[in-house]
Phi, psi and omega in degrees: 000048177277113175257157180292150174223115177268115187283138174252152192307143199219215195188166174018355172161014169191358186230191177187184181277164184289143181139316175263169174214156176220175176192154180189036194101053180301157183284189189277151183296143178089347181290144177295157180241186189260261187259353178268143182192150168125156179272137187293146178263113184302338183283343182268143178290137179296141177292149174287166178300322180296323178294316178291321175297318177298322179290319182293323182293344179283350185289331190229167174302147184313313184294332176285309187294327186291337176249007185273152173287143179245126179235161174208155179298143173255170188300337185268006180092004176265202178233148173233153181265122178273326181207130178278132182254186187221359186249008177087359177259152176233130178243148175234143183285168176304142173266109181298350180268357175269164191292332182223181179289136181210041171301149189225146179222136185214157176267178186301314178299323176296325175298324179291322182292317178297323178303315178300310180307308186293333182255019180048046177246166175284126178298148178302139182283153174073015182236093177276131179240157179242142179226142177246136169220064190281351176270352180130191179201166177271197184246157181202172170285137180274355184236339187244103184303338186245010178296134179265337181209164180294150173219176180290349186233001188256009168055059179293133181234153177250144180229161174241205180304138181195168167239160181233142174246114181247158170079006175290165182279168188297329178300324179299306182293335183290350182270001182234157177305137180235019181298157182289332180237080190282158168281104188284003173270357178239158178298137182209164176263125178263143179057038178307137175090356179250166175298350184250012178306142181206154178279126170258117187235105178303148181238020169203000000 
């Protein structure tokens, strides 16, 4: 059930611009995406499958990545499976068109949460998910889930290696800072007050 996901430039920990796609039960084609982003540059040689797998495995701790399913975008905007996994996690390689490294890895509940985000739906209740971006992340608005670029009012933030907790109840997020301009060196809530609020937790 891999549906296309077009990433819109992104941010802080989990989404991106059009050009890449992802899945873990990925969402519908044409939907905006989260932190992966940008149109592929035809002038650059396409990475080999081995290179894509190696990149994707940098998204999570070794013990998670080595047993995860690895997926990558195909030329038609869909997703293809490079390696079948066994631990319920799905990892995707870095998007070379974004400013920094941003391979990503997520569990099944996070896949359901991303599907809701990409389709502008309310995430399913009672499904807390974990996402890894231990190689780093791209940038995003801390307040607008669908912002594609910085503006004077959307509180753009830069992130480094982090994990994300998605789908928790409101009480969990209420215990962390929710300011529009957070200290990204400490745990904080991104997209606070929206159905897609999630915890951003730096890991170095």
